All heavy atoms as a GROMACS GRO file, in nm:
protein
  601
    1MET      N    1   5.700  -5.020  -0.307
    1MET     CA    2   5.714  -5.072  -0.442
    1MET      C    3   5.591  -5.034  -0.524
    1MET      O    4   5.482  -5.032  -0.473
    1MET     CB    5   5.730  -5.224  -0.439
    1MET     CG    6   5.870  -5.267  -0.400
    1MET     SD    7   5.900  -5.441  -0.431
    1MET     CE    8   5.838  -5.510  -0.280
    2GLU      N    9   5.616  -5.013  -0.651
    2GLU     CA   10   5.509  -4.971  -0.739
    2GLU      C   11   5.512  -5.054  -0.867
    2GLU      O   12   5.617  -5.071  -0.929
    2GLU     CB   13   5.530  -4.823  -0.773
    2GLU     CG   14   5.426  -4.765  -0.864
    2GLU     CD   15   5.455  -4.619  -0.894
    2GLU    OE1   16   5.500  -4.547  -0.802
    2GLU    OE2   17   5.434  -4.580  -1.009
    3ALA      N   18   5.398  -5.111  -0.903
    3ALA     CA   19   5.390  -5.189  -1.026
    3ALA      C   20   5.363  -5.095  -1.143
    3ALA      O   21   5.285  -5.002  -1.132
    3ALA     CB   22   5.279  -5.292  -1.015
    4THR      N   23   5.432  -5.121  -1.254
    4THR     CA   24   5.412  -5.040  -1.374
    4THR      C   25   5.391  -5.132  -1.492
    4THR      O   26   5.416  -5.252  -1.485
    4THR     CB   27   5.534  -4.950  -1.402
    4THR    OG1   28   5.644  -5.033  -1.437
    4THR    CG2   29   5.569  -4.862  -1.284
    5GLY      N   30   5.347  -5.075  -1.605
    5GLY     CA   31   5.330  -5.154  -1.726
    5GLY      C   32   5.462  -5.175  -1.799
    5GLY      O   33   5.471  -5.259  -1.888
    6LYS      N   34   5.564  -5.102  -1.761
    6LYS     CA   35   5.696  -5.113  -1.823
    6LYS      C   36   5.785  -5.204  -1.740
    6LYS      O   37   5.753  -5.236  -1.627
    6LYS     CB   38   5.762  -4.975  -1.830
    6LYS     CG   39   5.684  -4.870  -1.903
    6LYS     CD   40   5.759  -4.738  -1.895
    6LYS     CE   41   5.670  -4.622  -1.932
    6LYS     NZ   42   5.740  -4.495  -1.917
    7LEU      N   43   5.899  -5.240  -1.798
    7LEU     CA   44   5.996  -5.316  -1.720
    7LEU      C   45   6.051  -5.227  -1.609
    7LEU      O   46   6.079  -5.109  -1.631
    7LEU     CB   47   6.110  -5.365  -1.809
    7LEU     CG   48   6.076  -5.471  -1.913
    7LEU    CD1   49   6.198  -5.503  -1.998
    7LEU    CD2   50   6.023  -5.597  -1.848
    8THR      N   51   6.067  -5.284  -1.492
    8THR     CA   52   6.120  -5.208  -1.379
    8THR      C   53   6.272  -5.204  -1.386
    8THR      O   54   6.334  -5.278  -1.463
    8THR     CB   55   6.077  -5.274  -1.246
    8THR    OG1   56   6.141  -5.400  -1.236
    8THR    CG2   57   5.926  -5.288  -1.236
    9ASN      N   58   6.330  -5.122  -1.301
    9ASN     CA   59   6.476  -5.115  -1.295
    9ASN      C   60   6.537  -5.249  -1.256
    9ASN      O   61   6.643  -5.287  -1.306
    9ASN     CB   62   6.521  -5.003  -1.202
    9ASN     CG   63   6.471  -5.017  -1.060
    9ASN    OD1   64   6.383  -5.098  -1.030
    9ASN    ND2   65   6.522  -4.933  -0.972
   10VAL      N   66   6.470  -5.324  -1.170
   10VAL     CA   67   6.519  -5.456  -1.131
   10VAL      C   68   6.515  -5.552  -1.250
   10VAL      O   69   6.611  -5.625  -1.276
   10VAL     CB   70   6.436  -5.513  -1.013
   10VAL    CG1   71   6.474  -5.657  -0.985
   10VAL    CG2   72   6.454  -5.428  -0.890
   11GLN      N   73   6.404  -5.551  -1.323
   11GLN     CA   74   6.391  -5.639  -1.438
   11GLN      C   75   6.498  -5.607  -1.543
   11GLN      O   76   6.558  -5.698  -1.600
   11GLN     CB   77   6.252  -5.627  -1.499
   11GLN     CG   78   6.144  -5.687  -1.412
   11GLN     CD   79   6.005  -5.648  -1.458
   11GLN    OE1   80   5.982  -5.538  -1.505
   11GLN    NE2   81   5.911  -5.742  -1.443
   12LEU      N   82   6.522  -5.479  -1.567
   12LEU     CA   83   6.623  -5.440  -1.665
   12LEU      C   84   6.762  -5.487  -1.623
   12LEU      O   85   6.840  -5.537  -1.705
   12LEU     CB   86   6.621  -5.288  -1.685
   12LEU     CG   87   6.498  -5.234  -1.757
   12LEU    CD1   88   6.496  -5.081  -1.749
   12LEU    CD2   89   6.493  -5.281  -1.901
   13GLU      N   90   6.791  -5.473  -1.495
   13GLU     CA   91   6.922  -5.516  -1.445
   13GLU      C   92   6.937  -5.667  -1.456
   13GLU      O   93   7.043  -5.718  -1.494
   13GLU     CB   94   6.939  -5.470  -1.301
   13GLU     CG   95   7.081  -5.457  -1.254
   13GLU     CD   96   7.166  -5.362  -1.338
   13GLU    OE1   97   7.117  -5.257  -1.384
   13GLU    OE2   98   7.284  -5.396  -1.359
   14LEU      N   99   6.831  -5.740  -1.424
   14LEU     CA  100   6.836  -5.886  -1.435
   14LEU      C  101   6.850  -5.931  -1.581
   14LEU      O  102   6.919  -6.028  -1.610
   14LEU     CB  103   6.712  -5.949  -1.372
   14LEU     CG  104   6.708  -5.944  -1.220
   14LEU    CD1  105   6.574  -5.992  -1.169
   14LEU    CD2  106   6.820  -6.023  -1.159
   15LEU      N  107   6.786  -5.859  -1.672
   15LEU     CA  108   6.800  -5.892  -1.814
   15LEU      C  109   6.945  -5.879  -1.859
   15LEU      O  110   6.995  -5.961  -1.937
   15LEU     CB  111   6.710  -5.804  -1.900
   15LEU     CG  112   6.562  -5.841  -1.898
   15LEU    CD1  113   6.481  -5.736  -1.974
   15LEU    CD2  114   6.539  -5.979  -1.956
   16LYS      N  115   7.015  -5.778  -1.809
   16LYS     CA  116   7.157  -5.763  -1.841
   16LYS      C  117   7.235  -5.885  -1.792
   16LYS      O  118   7.321  -5.937  -1.862
   16LYS     CB  119   7.214  -5.638  -1.776
   16LYS     CG  120   7.166  -5.510  -1.836
   16LYS     CD  121   7.227  -5.392  -1.758
   16LYS     CE  122   7.155  -5.263  -1.785
   16LYS     NZ  123   7.205  -5.155  -1.698
   17LEU      N  124   7.204  -5.929  -1.672
   17LEU     CA  125   7.273  -6.043  -1.613
   17LEU      C  126   7.244  -6.170  -1.692
   17LEU      O  127   7.332  -6.251  -1.719
   17LEU     CB  128   7.230  -6.061  -1.468
   17LEU     CG  129   7.279  -6.188  -1.396
   17LEU    CD1  130   7.430  -6.185  -1.379
   17LEU    CD2  131   7.211  -6.201  -1.262
   18PHE      N  132   7.118  -6.186  -1.731
   18PHE     CA  133   7.076  -6.311  -1.794
   18PHE      C  134   7.095  -6.315  -1.944
   18PHE      O  135   7.044  -6.402  -2.011
   18PHE     CB  136   6.931  -6.342  -1.756
   18PHE     CG  137   6.917  -6.378  -1.611
   18PHE    CD1  138   6.833  -6.304  -1.529
   18PHE    CD2  139   6.988  -6.482  -1.555
   18PHE    CE1  140   6.820  -6.336  -1.395
   18PHE    CE2  141   6.976  -6.514  -1.422
   18PHE     CZ  142   6.892  -6.441  -1.341
   19GLN      N  143   7.173  -6.219  -1.997
   19GLN     CA  144   7.208  -6.228  -2.138
   19GLN      C  145   7.309  -6.342  -2.159
   19GLN      O  146   7.332  -6.386  -2.270
   19GLN     CB  147   7.261  -6.096  -2.191
   19GLN     CG  148   7.395  -6.053  -2.134
   19GLN     CD  149   7.438  -5.918  -2.186
   19GLN    OE1  150   7.411  -5.884  -2.300
   19GLN    NE2  151   7.504  -5.840  -2.102
   20TYR      N  152   7.366  -6.390  -2.048
   20TYR     CA  153   7.462  -6.500  -2.054
   20TYR      C  154   7.390  -6.629  -2.015
   20TYR      O  155   7.302  -6.631  -1.931
   20TYR     CB  156   7.578  -6.475  -1.956
   20TYR     CG  157   7.641  -6.340  -1.976
   20TYR    CD1  158   7.616  -6.235  -1.887
   20TYR    CD2  159   7.722  -6.316  -2.086
   20TYR    CE1  160   7.672  -6.110  -1.906
   20TYR    CE2  161   7.780  -6.190  -2.106
   20TYR     CZ  162   7.754  -6.088  -2.015
   20TYR     OH  163   7.808  -5.966  -2.035
   21ASN      N  164   7.431  -6.737  -2.078
   21ASN     CA  165   7.373  -6.868  -2.047
   21ASN      C  166   7.447  -6.926  -1.927
   21ASN      O  167   7.560  -6.973  -1.941
   21ASN     CB  168   7.382  -6.959  -2.169
   21ASN     CG  169   7.292  -7.079  -2.156
   21ASN    OD1  170   7.202  -7.080  -2.074
   21ASN    ND2  171   7.315  -7.179  -2.238
   22LEU      N  172   7.385  -6.921  -1.813
   22LEU     CA  173   7.447  -6.969  -1.690
   22LEU      C  174   7.419  -7.116  -1.668
   22LEU      O  175   7.310  -7.164  -1.703
   22LEU     CB  176   7.395  -6.890  -1.570
   22LEU     CG  177   7.419  -6.740  -1.568
   22LEU    CD1  178   7.350  -6.678  -1.447
   22LEU    CD2  179   7.567  -6.710  -1.566
   23PRO      N  180   7.512  -7.187  -1.606
   23PRO     CA  181   7.482  -7.325  -1.566
   23PRO      C  182   7.369  -7.325  -1.462
   23PRO      O  183   7.349  -7.227  -1.390
   23PRO     CB  184   7.613  -7.373  -1.502
   23PRO     CG  185   7.717  -7.273  -1.537
   23PRO     CD  186   7.647  -7.146  -1.572
   24ASP      N  187   7.297  -7.435  -1.457
   24ASP     CA  188   7.182  -7.445  -1.366
   24ASP      C  189   7.219  -7.416  -1.222
   24ASP      O  190   7.142  -7.352  -1.150
   24ASP     CB  191   7.117  -7.583  -1.376
   24ASP     CG  192   7.035  -7.598  -1.502
   24ASP    OD1  193   7.003  -7.496  -1.566
   24ASP    OD2  194   7.004  -7.714  -1.538
   25ASN      N  195   7.335  -7.461  -1.177
   25ASN     CA  196   7.372  -7.439  -1.037
   25ASN      C  197   7.391  -7.290  -1.008
   25ASN      O  198   7.352  -7.242  -0.902
   25ASN     CB  199   7.496  -7.519  -0.998
   25ASN     CG  200   7.621  -7.476  -1.072
   25ASN    OD1  201   7.616  -7.440  -1.189
   25ASN    ND2  202   7.735  -7.484  -1.005
   26GLN      N  203   7.445  -7.214  -1.102
   26GLN     CA  204   7.459  -7.070  -1.082
   26GLN      C  205   7.322  -7.001  -1.085
   26GLN      O  206   7.296  -6.910  -1.006
   26GLN     CB  207   7.550  -7.008  -1.187
   26GLN     CG  208   7.696  -7.039  -1.165
   26GLN     CD  209   7.784  -6.972  -1.268
   26GLN    OE1  210   7.741  -6.947  -1.381
   26GLN    NE2  211   7.907  -6.942  -1.230
   27LEU      N  212   7.238  -7.044  -1.176
   27LEU     CA  213   7.103  -6.988  -1.183
   27LEU      C  214   7.028  -7.014  -1.053
   27LEU      O  215   6.962  -6.924  -0.998
   27LEU     CB  216   7.027  -7.049  -1.301
   27LEU     CG  217   6.885  -7.000  -1.322
   27LEU    CD1  218   6.882  -6.849  -1.343
   27LEU    CD2  219   6.822  -7.072  -1.439
   28ASN      N  220   7.039  -7.134  -1.000
   28ASN     CA  221   6.975  -7.167  -0.872
   28ASN      C  222   7.031  -7.083  -0.758
   28ASN      O  223   6.956  -7.041  -0.669
   28ASN     CB  224   6.989  -7.316  -0.841
   28ASN     CG  225   6.900  -7.401  -0.930
   28ASN    OD1  226   6.799  -7.355  -0.981
   28ASN    ND2  227   6.940  -7.525  -0.952
   29ASP      N  228   7.163  -7.059  -0.759
   29ASP     CA  229   7.224  -6.974  -0.656
   29ASP      C  230   7.167  -6.832  -0.661
   29ASP      O  231   7.137  -6.772  -0.558
   29ASP     CB  232   7.377  -6.967  -0.674
   29ASP     CG  233   7.448  -7.096  -0.636
   29ASP    OD1  234   7.385  -7.184  -0.572
   29ASP    OD2  235   7.566  -7.110  -0.672
   30ILE      N  236   7.152  -6.780  -0.781
   30ILE     CA  237   7.097  -6.644  -0.798
   30ILE      C  238   6.952  -6.639  -0.751
   30ILE      O  239   6.911  -6.546  -0.680
   30ILE     CB  240   7.110  -6.598  -0.944
   30ILE    CG1  241   7.258  -6.575  -0.977
   30ILE    CG2  242   7.028  -6.472  -0.969
   30ILE    CD1  243   7.287  -6.555  -1.123
   31LYS      N  244   6.874  -6.740  -0.787
   31LYS     CA  245   6.734  -6.744  -0.743
   31LYS      C  246   6.726  -6.750  -0.591
   31LYS      O  247   6.642  -6.684  -0.529
   31LYS     CB  248   6.664  -6.864  -0.806
   31LYS     CG  249   6.638  -6.845  -0.955
   31LYS     CD  250   6.611  -6.975  -1.026
   31LYS     CE  251   6.471  -7.021  -1.024
   31LYS     NZ  252   6.447  -7.143  -1.105
   32GLU      N  253   6.816  -6.827  -0.530
   32GLU     CA  254   6.816  -6.838  -0.384
   32GLU      C  255   6.855  -6.705  -0.319
   32GLU      O  256   6.794  -6.663  -0.220
   32GLU     CB  257   6.914  -6.948  -0.340
   32GLU     CG  258   6.911  -6.973  -0.190
   32GLU     CD  259   7.001  -7.088  -0.149
   32GLU    OE1  260   7.033  -7.174  -0.232
   32GLU    OE2  261   7.038  -7.091  -0.030
   33MET      N  262   6.954  -6.635  -0.377
   33MET     CA  263   6.992  -6.505  -0.324
   33MET      C  264   6.877  -6.406  -0.332
   33MET      O  265   6.851  -6.331  -0.238
   33MET     CB  266   7.113  -6.448  -0.400
   33MET     CG  267   7.244  -6.513  -0.364
   33MET     SD  268   7.389  -6.428  -0.436
   33MET     CE  269   7.356  -6.435  -0.611
   34LEU      N  270   6.806  -6.405  -0.444
   34LEU     CA  271   6.692  -6.315  -0.460
   34LEU      C  272   6.581  -6.349  -0.362
   34LEU      O  273   6.520  -6.260  -0.301
   34LEU     CB  274   6.639  -6.320  -0.604
   34LEU     CG  275   6.729  -6.256  -0.709
   34LEU    CD1  276   6.678  -6.288  -0.849
   34LEU    CD2  277   6.738  -6.106  -0.688
   35THR      N  278   6.556  -6.478  -0.344
   35THR     CA  279   6.453  -6.522  -0.250
   35THR      C  280   6.487  -6.476  -0.109
   35THR      O  281   6.402  -6.422  -0.037
   35THR     CB  282   6.440  -6.675  -0.255
   35THR    OG1  283   6.402  -6.714  -0.387
   35THR    CG2  284   6.339  -6.726  -0.154
   36LYS      N  285   6.612  -6.496  -0.068
   36LYS     CA  286   6.654  -6.455   0.066
   36LYS      C  287   6.646  -6.304   0.082
   36LYS      O  288   6.605  -6.254   0.187
   36LYS     CB  289   6.796  -6.503   0.095
   36LYS     CG  290   6.805  -6.652   0.119
   36LYS     CD  291   6.947  -6.695   0.147
   36LYS     CE  292   6.953  -6.846   0.172
   36LYS     NZ  293   7.090  -6.892   0.195
   37TYR      N  294   6.684  -6.230  -0.021
   37TYR     CA  295   6.680  -6.084  -0.014
   37TYR      C  296   6.537  -6.036   0.009
   37TYR      O  297   6.512  -5.954   0.098
   37TYR     CB  298   6.737  -6.022  -0.143
   37TYR     CG  299   6.712  -5.874  -0.149
   37TYR    CD1  300   6.795  -5.785  -0.081
   37TYR    CD2  301   6.605  -5.822  -0.220
   37TYR    CE1  302   6.771  -5.649  -0.084
   37TYR    CE2  303   6.580  -5.685  -0.224
   37TYR     CZ  304   6.664  -5.600  -0.156
   37TYR     OH  305   6.639  -5.466  -0.159
   38PHE      N  306   6.442  -6.085  -0.073
   38PHE     CA  307   6.305  -6.038  -0.060
   38PHE      C  308   6.238  -6.089   0.068
   38PHE      O  309   6.156  -6.018   0.127
   38PHE     CB  310   6.223  -6.073  -0.184
   38PHE     CG  311   6.258  -5.985  -0.302
   38PHE    CD1  312   6.327  -6.036  -0.410
   38PHE    CD2  313   6.223  -5.851  -0.302
   38PHE    CE1  314   6.361  -5.954  -0.517
   38PHE    CE2  315   6.256  -5.768  -0.408
   38PHE     CZ  316   6.326  -5.820  -0.516
   39ALA      N  317   6.275  -6.207   0.114
   39ALA     CA  318   6.222  -6.257   0.241
   39ALA      C  319   6.271  -6.170   0.356
   39ALA      O  320   6.194  -6.135   0.446
   39ALA     CB  321   6.262  -6.403   0.262
   40LYS      N  322   6.400  -6.134   0.354
   40LYS     CA  323   6.454  -6.047   0.459
   40LYS      C  324   6.390  -5.910   0.454
   40LYS      O  325   6.356  -5.852   0.558
   40LYS     CB  326   6.606  -6.034   0.446
   40LYS     CG  327   6.668  -5.950   0.556
   40LYS     CD  328   6.816  -5.932   0.540
   40LYS     CE  329   6.880  -5.846   0.646
   40LYS     NZ  330   6.807  -5.734   0.697
   41SER      N  331   6.370  -5.858   0.335
   41SER     CA  332   6.307  -5.728   0.320
   41SER      C  333   6.165  -5.729   0.378
   41SER      O  334   6.126  -5.636   0.450
   41SER     CB  335   6.304  -5.691   0.172
   41SER     OG  336   6.251  -5.564   0.152
   42ALA      N  337   6.088  -5.832   0.349
   42ALA     CA  338   5.952  -5.844   0.403
   42ALA      C  339   5.956  -5.858   0.556
   42ALA      O  340   5.876  -5.796   0.627
   42ALA     CB  341   5.881  -5.964   0.340
   43SER      N  342   6.049  -5.936   0.606
   43SER     CA  343   6.061  -5.956   0.750
   43SER      C  344   6.099  -5.825   0.820
   43SER      O  345   6.044  -5.791   0.926
   43SER     CB  346   6.165  -6.064   0.778
   43SER     OG  347   6.178  -6.086   0.916
   44ASP      N  348   6.192  -5.752   0.760
   44ASP     CA  349   6.232  -5.624   0.818
   44ASP      C  350   6.115  -5.526   0.822
   44ASP      O  351   6.098  -5.452   0.920
   44ASP     CB  352   6.348  -5.562   0.738
   44ASP     CG  353   6.479  -5.638   0.754
   44ASP    OD1  354   6.488  -5.723   0.844
   44ASP    OD2  355   6.572  -5.611   0.674
   45GLU      N  356   6.036  -5.525   0.717
   45GLU     CA  357   5.920  -5.435   0.713
   45GLU      C  358   5.817  -5.474   0.819
   45GLU      O  359   5.757  -5.388   0.885
   45GLU     CB  360   5.856  -5.436   0.574
   45GLU     CG  361   5.752  -5.331   0.552
   45GLU     CD  362   5.803  -5.188   0.564
   45GLU    OE1  363   5.922  -5.162   0.537
   45GLU    OE2  364   5.722  -5.100   0.601
   46MET      N  365   5.796  -5.604   0.839
   46MET     CA  366   5.704  -5.649   0.944
   46MET      C  367   5.756  -5.610   1.082
   46MET      O  368   5.679  -5.567   1.168
   46MET     CB  369   5.682  -5.800   0.937
   46MET     CG  370   5.577  -5.842   0.839
   46MET     SD  371   5.416  -5.762   0.863
   46MET     CE  372   5.368  -5.822   1.024
   47ASP      N  373   5.887  -5.624   1.104
   47ASP     CA  374   5.945  -5.583   1.231
   47ASP      C  375   5.922  -5.434   1.256
   47ASP      O  376   5.890  -5.392   1.367
   47ASP     CB  377   6.095  -5.612   1.234
   47ASP     CG  378   6.126  -5.760   1.246
   47ASP    OD1  379   6.035  -5.838   1.281
   47ASP    OD2  380   6.242  -5.798   1.218
   48LYS      N  381   5.938  -5.355   1.150
   48LYS     CA  382   5.918  -5.211   1.160
   48LYS      C  383   5.773  -5.180   1.198
   48LYS      O  384   5.748  -5.100   1.289
   48LYS     CB  385   5.954  -5.146   1.027
   48LYS     CG  386   5.942  -4.997   1.023
   48LYS     CD  387   5.984  -4.946   0.884
   48LYS     CE  388   5.935  -4.806   0.861
   48LYS     NZ  389   5.959  -4.761   0.724
   49LEU      N  390   5.678  -5.244   1.129
   49LEU     CA  391   5.536  -5.225   1.161
   49LEU      C  392   5.505  -5.269   1.304
   49LEU      O  393   5.430  -5.203   1.376
   49LEU     CB  394   5.448  -5.301   1.063
   49LEU     CG  395   5.434  -5.241   0.924
   49LEU    CD1  396   5.364  -5.339   0.831
   49LEU    CD2  397   5.360  -5.110   0.931
   50TRP      N  398   5.560  -5.382   1.343
   50TRP     CA  399   5.539  -5.437   1.477
   50TRP      C  400   5.578  -5.333   1.582
   50TRP      O  401   5.504  -5.308   1.677
   50TRP     CB  402   5.623  -5.563   1.491
   50TRP     CG  403   5.599  -5.644   1.614
   50TRP    CD1  404   5.658  -5.627   1.735
   50TRP    CD2  405   5.511  -5.756   1.627
   50TRP    NE1  406   5.613  -5.721   1.822
   50TRP    CE2  407   5.522  -5.802   1.760
   50TRP    CE3  408   5.426  -5.822   1.541
   50TRP    CZ2  409   5.451  -5.911   1.808
   50TRP    CZ3  410   5.355  -5.931   1.590
   50TRP    CH2  411   5.367  -5.974   1.720
   51ASP      N  412   5.696  -5.270   1.561
   51ASP     CA  413   5.744  -5.170   1.657
   51ASP      C  414   5.662  -5.041   1.650
   51ASP      O  415   5.626  -4.986   1.755
   51ASP     CB  416   5.891  -5.138   1.631
   51ASP     CG  417   5.983  -5.255   1.664
   51ASP    OD1  418   5.943  -5.343   1.744
   51ASP    OD2  419   6.095  -5.258   1.610
   52GLU      N  420   5.635  -4.993   1.530
   52GLU     CA  421   5.564  -4.866   1.515
   52GLU      C  422   5.422  -4.872   1.569
   52GLU      O  423   5.372  -4.774   1.625
   52GLU     CB  424   5.557  -4.826   1.367
   52GLU     CG  425   5.687  -4.777   1.309
   52GLU     CD  426   5.678  -4.751   1.160
   52GLU    OE1  427   5.570  -4.773   1.100
   52GLU    OE2  428   5.780  -4.708   1.103
   53LYS      N  429   5.357  -4.985   1.554
   53LYS     CA  430   5.217  -4.997   1.594
   53LYS      C  431   5.199  -5.064   1.730
   53LYS      O  432   5.088  -5.089   1.772
   53LYS     CB  433   5.139  -5.072   1.486
   53LYS     CG  434   5.145  -4.999   1.352
   53LYS     CD  435   5.041  -5.049   1.258
   53LYS     CE  436   5.045  -4.977   1.127
   53LYS     NZ  437   4.980  -4.848   1.128
   54ASN      N  438   5.312  -5.094   1.794
   54ASN     CA  439   5.310  -5.157   1.927
   54ASN      C  440   5.228  -5.287   1.928
   54ASN      O  441   5.151  -5.311   2.022
   54ASN     CB  442   5.258  -5.060   2.033
   54ASN     CG  443   5.349  -4.941   2.050
   54ASN    OD1  444   5.470  -4.956   2.057
   54ASN    ND2  445   5.291  -4.823   2.051
   55TRP      N  446   5.243  -5.365   1.823
   55TRP     CA  447   5.175  -5.493   1.818
   55TRP      C  448   5.240  -5.590   1.916
   55TRP      O  449   5.358  -5.580   1.948
   55TRP     CB  450   5.181  -5.553   1.678
   55TRP     CG  451   5.099  -5.478   1.576
   55TRP    CD1  452   4.998  -5.391   1.599
   55TRP    CD2  453   5.114  -5.484   1.434
   55TRP    NE1  454   4.946  -5.344   1.481
   55TRP    CE2  455   5.016  -5.399   1.378
   55TRP    CE3  456   5.199  -5.553   1.350
   55TRP    CZ2  457   5.003  -5.382   1.241
   55TRP    CZ3  458   5.184  -5.536   1.214
   55TRP    CH2  459   5.088  -5.451   1.160
   56ASP      N  460   5.160  -5.685   1.965
   56ASP     CA  461   5.212  -5.790   2.051
   56ASP      C  462   5.134  -5.919   2.023
   56ASP      O  463   5.056  -5.925   1.929
   56ASP     CB  464   5.204  -5.749   2.199
   56ASP     CG  465   5.063  -5.718   2.245
   56ASP    OD1  466   4.965  -5.757   2.176
   56ASP    OD2  467   5.049  -5.656   2.352
   57GLU      N  468   5.155  -6.018   2.106
   57GLU     CA  469   5.088  -6.147   2.085
   57GLU      C  470   4.936  -6.132   2.092
   57GLU      O  471   4.863  -6.202   2.022
   57GLU     CB  472   5.136  -6.250   2.186
   57GLU     CG  473   5.283  -6.287   2.172
   57GLU     CD  474   5.315  -6.343   2.034
   57GLU    OE1  475   5.236  -6.423   1.979
   57GLU    OE2  476   5.420  -6.305   1.980
   58ASN      N  477   4.887  -6.040   2.174
   58ASN     CA  478   4.743  -6.018   2.183
   58ASN      C  479   4.686  -5.966   2.052
   58ASN      O  480   4.573  -5.997   2.014
   58ASN     CB  481   4.710  -5.921   2.297
   58ASN     CG  482   4.741  -5.980   2.432
   58ASN    OD1  483   4.728  -6.100   2.453
   58ASN    ND2  484   4.785  -5.896   2.524
   59THR      N  485   4.764  -5.884   1.982
   59THR     CA  486   4.723  -5.833   1.852
   59THR      C  487   4.702  -5.948   1.754
   59THR      O  488   4.600  -5.954   1.685
   59THR     CB  489   4.829  -5.736   1.795
   59THR    OG1  490   4.859  -5.636   1.891
   59THR    CG2  491   4.782  -5.673   1.666
   60ILE      N  492   4.798  -6.038   1.752
   60ILE     CA  493   4.790  -6.153   1.663
   60ILE      C  494   4.668  -6.239   1.698
   60ILE      O  495   4.595  -6.283   1.609
   60ILE     CB  496   4.919  -6.238   1.670
   60ILE    CG1  497   5.043  -6.153   1.637
   60ILE    CG2  498   4.910  -6.360   1.580
   60ILE    CD1  499   5.043  -6.091   1.500
   61GLU      N  500   4.646  -6.260   1.826
   61GLU     CA  501   4.530  -6.339   1.869
   61GLU      C  502   4.400  -6.273   1.826
   61GLU      O  503   4.307  -6.341   1.783
   61GLU     CB  504   4.532  -6.357   2.021
   61GLU     CG  505   4.637  -6.456   2.070
   61GLU     CD  506   4.616  -6.595   2.014
   61GLU    OE1  507   4.501  -6.644   2.010
   61GLU    OE2  508   4.717  -6.658   1.973
   62SER      N  509   4.392  -6.140   1.836
   62SER     CA  510   4.269  -6.072   1.796
   62SER      C  511   4.247  -6.084   1.645
   62SER      O  512   4.133  -6.094   1.600
   62SER     CB  513   4.270  -5.926   1.840
   62SER     OG  514   4.360  -5.851   1.765
   63TRP      N  515   4.355  -6.083   1.567
   63TRP     CA  516   4.343  -6.100   1.422
   63TRP      C  517   4.286  -6.237   1.387
   63TRP      O  518   4.211  -6.252   1.292
   63TRP     CB  519   4.477  -6.083   1.352
   63TRP     CG  520   4.530  -5.943   1.353
   63TRP    CD1  521   4.461  -5.828   1.382
   63TRP    CD2  522   4.663  -5.902   1.324
   63TRP    NE1  523   4.545  -5.719   1.371
   63TRP    CE2  524   4.669  -5.762   1.335
   63TRP    CE3  525   4.778  -5.971   1.289
   63TRP    CZ2  526   4.785  -5.689   1.312
   63TRP    CZ3  527   4.894  -5.898   1.265
   63TRP    CH2  528   4.896  -5.760   1.277
   64LYS      N  529   4.325  -6.336   1.464
   64LYS     CA  530   4.276  -6.472   1.437
   64LYS      C  531   4.125  -6.481   1.450
   64LYS      O  532   4.061  -6.563   1.384
   64LYS     CB  533   4.342  -6.573   1.533
   64LYS     CG  534   4.484  -6.602   1.499
   64LYS     CD  535   4.557  -6.696   1.594
   64LYS     CE  536   4.481  -6.781   1.684
   64LYS     NZ  537   4.561  -6.867   1.772
   65ASN      N  538   4.068  -6.397   1.534
   65ASN     CA  539   3.925  -6.404   1.560
   65ASN      C  540   3.842  -6.304   1.480
   65ASN      O  541   3.720  -6.300   1.495
   65ASN     CB  542   3.901  -6.383   1.710
   65ASN     CG  543   3.965  -6.492   1.793
   65ASN    OD1  544   3.959  -6.609   1.757
   65ASN    ND2  545   4.030  -6.453   1.901
   66GLU      N  546   3.907  -6.223   1.398
   66GLU     CA  547   3.834  -6.124   1.317
   66GLU      C  548   3.761  -6.194   1.203
   66GLU      O  549   3.809  -6.289   1.144
   66GLU     CB  550   3.930  -6.022   1.257
   66GLU     CG  551   3.975  -5.917   1.355
   66GLU     CD  552   4.060  -5.809   1.288
   66GLU    OE1  553   4.048  -5.789   1.167
   66GLU    OE2  554   4.139  -5.747   1.360
   67HIS      N  555   3.642  -6.143   1.172
   67HIS     CA  556   3.564  -6.192   1.060
   67HIS      C  557   3.557  -6.078   0.957
   67HIS      O  558   3.487  -5.981   0.976
   67HIS     CB  559   3.424  -6.233   1.104
   67HIS     CG  560   3.427  -6.345   1.202
   67HIS    ND1  561   3.453  -6.475   1.165
   67HIS    CD2  562   3.409  -6.346   1.336
   67HIS    CE1  563   3.450  -6.552   1.272
   67HIS    NE2  564   3.424  -6.476   1.379
   68LEU      N  565   3.631  -6.094   0.850
   68LEU     CA  566   3.644  -5.986   0.752
   68LEU      C  567   3.559  -6.009   0.626
   68LEU      O  568   3.558  -5.926   0.538
   68LEU     CB  569   3.790  -5.968   0.712
   68LEU     CG  570   3.884  -5.935   0.830
   68LEU    CD1  571   4.029  -5.931   0.781
   68LEU    CD2  572   3.846  -5.804   0.894
   69ARG      N  573   3.491  -6.120   0.621
   69ARG     CA  574   3.406  -6.146   0.505
   69ARG      C  575   3.284  -6.055   0.506
   69ARG      O  576   3.225  -6.030   0.609
   69ARG     CB  577   3.358  -6.291   0.504
   69ARG     CG  578   3.467  -6.387   0.476
   69ARG     CD  579   3.405  -6.525   0.456
   69ARG     NE  580   3.509  -6.624   0.477
   69ARG     CZ  581   3.487  -6.747   0.512
   69ARG    NH1  582   3.363  -6.789   0.529
   69ARG    NH2  583   3.584  -6.831   0.528
   70LYS      N  584   3.247  -6.012   0.387
   70LYS     CA  585   3.126  -5.930   0.374
   70LYS      C  586   3.013  -6.021   0.328
   70LYS      O  587   3.034  -6.114   0.250
   70LYS     CB  588   3.147  -5.818   0.274
   70LYS     CG  589   3.249  -5.719   0.320
   70LYS     CD  590   3.263  -5.607   0.219
   70LYS     CE  591   3.366  -5.506   0.269
   70LYS     NZ  592   3.381  -5.395   0.175
   71LYS      N  593   2.893  -5.992   0.375
   71LYS     CA  594   2.778  -6.073   0.335
   71LYS      C  595   2.715  -6.017   0.212
   71LYS      O  596   2.719  -5.906   0.178
   71LYS     CB  597   2.676  -6.079   0.448
   71LYS     CG  598   2.730  -6.159   0.564
   71LYS     CD  599   2.623  -6.170   0.670
   71LYS     CE  600   2.679  -6.249   0.788
   71LYS     NZ  601   2.583  -6.268   0.891
   0.00000   0.00000   0.00000
């Protein structure tokens, strides 16, 4: 994904959808669908990284002990 100063294709598509005044329950349904979509997308990407980099529980444990702050 790439951030731009212009409206993205997703934003433009959502603006088309939201030209109509939806009842709150429909709006909440759409927000929930978008939330689930992006959560699944993030989870799928993490699964892909996990497999590609051969991460395991030991990797996670080592991350817990890393000190990344700069003095």
